[in-house]
Each structure stands twice: as structure tokens, then as C-alpha cells.
C-alpha positions in Angstrom: 18.7 98.8 -77.2 17.2 101.3 -74.9 18.8 102.4 -71.6 16.4 100.4 -69.4 17.3 97.1 -71.2 21.1 97.9 -70.8 20.6 98.4 -67.0 18.7 95.1 -66.7 21.6 93.3 -68.5 24.2 95.0 -66.2 22.1 94.1 -63.1 21.8 90.5 -64.3 25.6 90.3 -64.9 26.5 91.8 -61.5 24.0 89.5 -59.7 24.5 86.2 -61.5 28.3 86.2 -61.7 29.0 86.3 -57.9 26.2 83.7 -57.3 27.6 81.3 -59.9 31.1 81.7 -58.3 30.1 81.2 -54.7 27.4 78.6 -54.6 29.6 75.7 -55.8 31.9 76.3 -52.8 29.3 74.5 -50.6 30.8 71.1 -51.7 34.1 72.0 -49.9 32.3 72.5 -46.5 29.9 69.6 -46.2 29.2 66.1 -47.3 26.5 65.5 -49.9 23.0 66.1 -48.5 20.8 68.7 -47.1 23.6 70.5 -45.2 25.6 71.0 -48.4 22.5 72.3 -50.2 21.9 74.8 -47.4 25.5 75.9 -47.3 25.5 76.3 -51.1 22.3 78.3 -50.9 23.7 80.6 -48.2 26.9 81.2 -50.2 24.8 81.8 -53.4 22.6 84.3 -51.5 25.7 86.0 -50.2 27.0 86.2 -53.7 23.7 87.7 -54.9 23.8 90.4 -52.1 27.4 91.3 -53.0 26.4 91.5 -56.7 23.5 93.8 -56.0 25.7 96.0 -53.8 28.4 96.2 -56.5 25.7 96.9 -59.1 24.3 99.8 -57.0 27.8 101.2 -56.7 28.5 100.8 -60.4 25.2 101.7 -62.0 26.1 105.4 -62.3 29.6 104.7 -63.5 30.9 104.4 -67.0 30.7 101.2 -69.1 34.5 100.7 -68.7 34.2 100.9 -64.9 31.3 98.3 -65.0 33.5 96.0 -67.1 36.4 96.4 -64.8 34.1 95.6 -61.8 32.8 92.4 -63.5 36.4 91.3 -64.3 37.4 92.0 -60.7 34.5 89.9 -59.5 35.5 87.1 -61.9 39.2 87.2 -60.9 38.4 87.3 -57.1 35.9 84.5 -57.5 38.2 82.2 -59.4 41.0 83.0 -57.0 38.7 82.1 -54.0 37.7 78.8 -55.7 41.3 77.9 -56.3 42.4 78.8 -52.7 39.5 76.8 -51.2 40.2 73.8 -53.5 43.9 73.8 -52.8 43.4 74.0 -49.0 40.9 71.1 -49.1 43.1 68.6 -50.9 43.9 65.8 -48.6 47.4 64.6 -48.3 47.4 60.9 -47.9 50.1 58.9 -46.1 51.6 55.6 -47.3 50.1 52.5 -45.8 52.8 50.3 -44.2 50.8 47.2 -45.1 49.9 47.5 -48.8 52.2 50.4 -49.9 49.6 52.6 -51.4 49.3 56.3 -50.6 45.8 55.8 -49.2 45.7 56.5 -45.4 43.6 59.5 -44.6 44.6 61.3 -41.4 41.1 61.5 -39.9 40.1 57.8 -40.1 43.6 56.5 -39.7 42.7 53.6 -41.9 43.9 52.6 -45.4 41.4 53.2 -48.2 42.9 50.3 -50.2 43.5 47.4 -47.8 41.3 48.7 -44.9 44.0 48.1 -42.3 44.3 50.4 -39.3 47.5 52.3 -38.7 49.9 51.1 -36.1 48.9 54.1 -34.0 45.4 52.6 -33.7 46.4 48.9 -33.5 48.8 49.4 -30.6 45.9 50.7 -28.5 44.2 47.3 -29.0 47.2 45.5 -27.5 46.9 42.5 -29.8 50.5 42.6 -31.0 53.7 42.6 -29.0 55.5 44.7 -31.6 55.1 46.7 -34.7 57.0 44.1 -36.7 54.7 41.4 -35.5 51.7 43.5 -36.6 53.2 44.4 -39.9 54.1 40.8 -40.7 50.7 39.5 -39.8 48.9 42.2 -41.8 51.1 41.9 -44.9 50.8 38.1 -44.9 47.0 38.5 -44.8 46.9 41.1 -47.5 49.3 39.5 -49.9 48.4 35.8 -49.4 47.6 34.0 -52.6 46.9 30.3 -53.2 49.9 30.1 -55.5 52.9 32.3 -54.5 53.8 32.6 -58.2 51.0 35.2 -58.5 52.1 37.4 -55.5 53.1 40.8 -56.7 54.2 43.2 -54.0 54.7 46.3 -56.3 51.8 45.9 -58.8 49.5 47.4 -59.7 50.9 50.9 -59.6 47.5 52.4 -58.7 44.3 51.1 -57.2 41.2 53.3 -57.2 43.4 56.4 -57.9 45.6 55.6 -54.9 49.2 55.4 -56.2 51.8 52.9 -54.9 54.6 54.6 -53.0 57.9 53.9 -54.9 59.8 54.0 -51.6 57.7 51.3 -49.9 59.1 47.9 -49.3 57.3 44.8 -47.8 58.9 43.1 -44.7 57.7 39.7 -46.0 58.7 37.7 -49.1 57.2 35.0 -51.2 58.7 32.3 -49.0 56.9 33.7 -46.0 53.6 33.6 -47.9 54.3 30.0 -49.0 54.9 29.0 -45.4 51.8 30.9 -44.2 49.7 29.1 -46.9 50.9 25.7 -45.6 49.6 26.4 -42.2 
């Protein structure tokens, strides 16, 4: 392989590696759509510019130095992806109504039973107390035609939202039976 072909391969490696590591980060900064595409494109372009700059620095260096440079790009890129991913993972709170870890902090609504949090409900002033609200919401959520089928702790997971092992309902099957009679 002649010297010109080797340089083209090095250029391609230095240019493509940062692009392929940076463009997927767009999904962490925007919802699907044109904005995500634009952000991904900008990040990919930035990766390409960094790659060309590193190639220009490394082209007169030895093969070992070029390999070390590529490995450094790879390690830094993977570390960046892991850091961005870890910082974007949403910690969900337990829903007081259904018991699943499914309340996202921004919407303040359960992703399983669609109930608002008490923080939101108390602004509506529909309930005199939190206990009244919790009782009403749990009766609505757990009501079945036949109380024999009511299961407060199952299933363990709904749509990848796990049931909190420490959660306990404030109602029981008798409450549901009485609620059904009305």
C-alpha cells in the first residue's frame, strides 16, 4: 500500500471516529424530530472538525502516536457517552396511589395510573385532606366488580415500572366491596 493510501485511511479513521461518537448524543438533548436531527448534525460536525484537527496534528507523527491518538479519542468518546447517559437517567418516585415507581418529576403525574401527585391535587382544593384524596384515588384505581380479583401488590411491574416493595395501600378489599355497592 502506498503512502498516499495510508494517509487517506488515517484521515478517515480520525474523521469518522469522533463523528460516530458524538452524533448519537443528540438523542439526550431533544425529543425525536427536527430539533434532534439538527443537534445530532451539529454534534457530528463538531466531531468531524475535532477529528480533522487531530489528524492534522498527528499526520507527521509515528504510527504508534496515531494509534494512541485514536485510542484516546475512543476512550474519551465512550466516557462522554456514559457520563451523558448516566446524567440523563430519570429517577422516578413511587406513586402513592398505585405503588409503582412511575412518577416523573416534571409532569408530577404517574405513568401507570395517570394520577396527579398530592402536590398538584391540593392546588385544586377538591379534597379536605391527603387521606381523603388517597382513599378516593385508590378506590378508583383498584375497584373491581368482584373483590376476589383485587390484587394490591401484583403485578410486580407494569410497562417497565416496578412496584415499590415498601408501598402499602390505605384501603382494603372490604373498602372496595363497600365502594362497589354504592
